[in-house]
C-alpha positions as CSV (number, residue, x, y, z in Angstrom):
1,M,-24.7,12.4,-11.4
2,K,-23.2,12.3,-8.3
3,K,-19.4,12.9,-8.5
4,I,-17.5,9.9,-7.1
5,K,-15.0,10.8,-4.4
6,N,-11.6,8.8,-4.0
7,Y,-9.5,9.2,-0.9
8,D,-6.1,8.3,-0.7
9,N,-4.8,5.9,2.0
10,V,-3.0,8.0,4.4
11,F,-6.2,10.0,4.6
12,K,-8.1,7.2,5.5
13,Q,-5.8,5.8,7.8
14,T,-6.3,9.3,9.7
15,I,-10.0,9.2,9.6
16,L,-9.7,5.9,10.8
17,K,-7.0,6.6,13.9
18,L,-9.4,9.7,14.8
19,H,-12.1,7.3,15.3
20,E,-10.1,4.7,17.2
21,N,-9.3,7.9,19.3
22,G,-12.9,9.0,20.4
23,K,-14.5,10.5,17.4
24,S,-18.0,9.2,16.5
25,L,-18.6,7.9,12.6
26,K,-21.2,11.7,13.0
27,E,-18.7,13.7,13.9
28,L,-16.1,12.9,11.5
29,S,-18.9,12.9,8.8
30,R,-19.9,16.4,9.1
31,E,-16.6,17.4,9.8
32,Y,-14.7,16.3,7.0
33,G,-17.8,15.8,4.5
34,I,-17.4,12.2,4.2
35,S,-20.6,9.6,4.6
36,T,-20.5,7.3,7.6
37,Q,-20.8,4.2,5.7
38,S,-17.6,4.9,3.9
39,I,-16.0,5.5,7.2
40,S,-17.5,2.0,8.3
41,T,-16.5,0.5,4.9
42,W,-12.7,1.7,5.5
43,K,-13.0,0.2,8.9
44,R,-14.2,-3.0,8.4
45,N,-11.8,-3.5,4.7
46,S,-9.2,-2.0,7.0
47,K,-6.6,-5.1,7.0
48,K,-6.9,-5.3,3.1
49,I,-5.9,-1.8,2.3
50,G,-3.4,-1.8,4.7
51,L,-4.8,0.3,7.7
52,E,-4.9,-1.5,10.6
53,K,-3.2,-1.0,13.9
54,G,0.5,0.4,13.9
55,K,1.0,0.7,9.6
56,D,1.9,3.9,8.8
57,I,3.0,2.7,5.2
58,A,0.0,2.8,2.6
59,Y,-1.2,-0.6,0.8
60,E,-0.3,0.6,-3.0
61,E,3.1,1.6,-1.8
62,L,3.7,-2.1,-0.4
63,L,2.6,-3.4,-3.4
64,E,5.0,-1.1,-5.1
65,L,7.8,-2.3,-3.1
66,R,7.4,-5.7,-3.5
67,K,7.0,-5.3,-7.1
68,K,10.4,-3.7,-7.4
69,V,12.1,-6.3,-5.0
70,K,10.6,-8.9,-7.6
71,D,12.3,-7.3,-10.4
72,L,15.5,-6.7,-8.9
73,E,15.8,-10.5,-8.1
74,R,15.2,-11.3,-11.6
75,D,17.8,-8.8,-12.6
76,N,20.2,-10.4,-10.0
77,D,19.7,-13.6,-11.4
78,I,20.1,-12.6,-15.0
79,L,23.8,-10.9,-14.2
80,K,24.1,-14.1,-12.1
81,K,23.8,-16.0,-15.2
82,G,25.4,-13.8,-17.4
83,L,28.6,-14.0,-14.8
84,A,28.6,-17.5,-15.2
85,I,28.7,-17.5,-19.0
86,F,31.6,-15.3,-19.1
87,A,33.7,-16.9,-16.8
88,Q,32.8,-20.0,-18.8
89,L,34.0,-18.0,-21.6
90,Q,37.3,-17.1,-19.8
91,E,38.3,-20.3,-19.5
92,K,37.8,-21.6,-22.7
93,E,40.6,-18.9,-23.4
């Protein structure tokens, strides 16, 4: 059985930039040991994985940051509600 290679998005981005700068798929395939089909797929899916021109942030990192923001917003809302309850208790005393 053939081992499936997984490449990170930084590597994919580097390969796609080399291709945009004039390296052919065959050259990249020979030089880095990647199939031309894989590079073509990365190119076709580049918007899905956050590799379009001008984007230096990996898609997974973007998703992780969005999740952290959502978690922090939720935590902030909880703290605001807690503060409101505490303020009400202080007023009653």
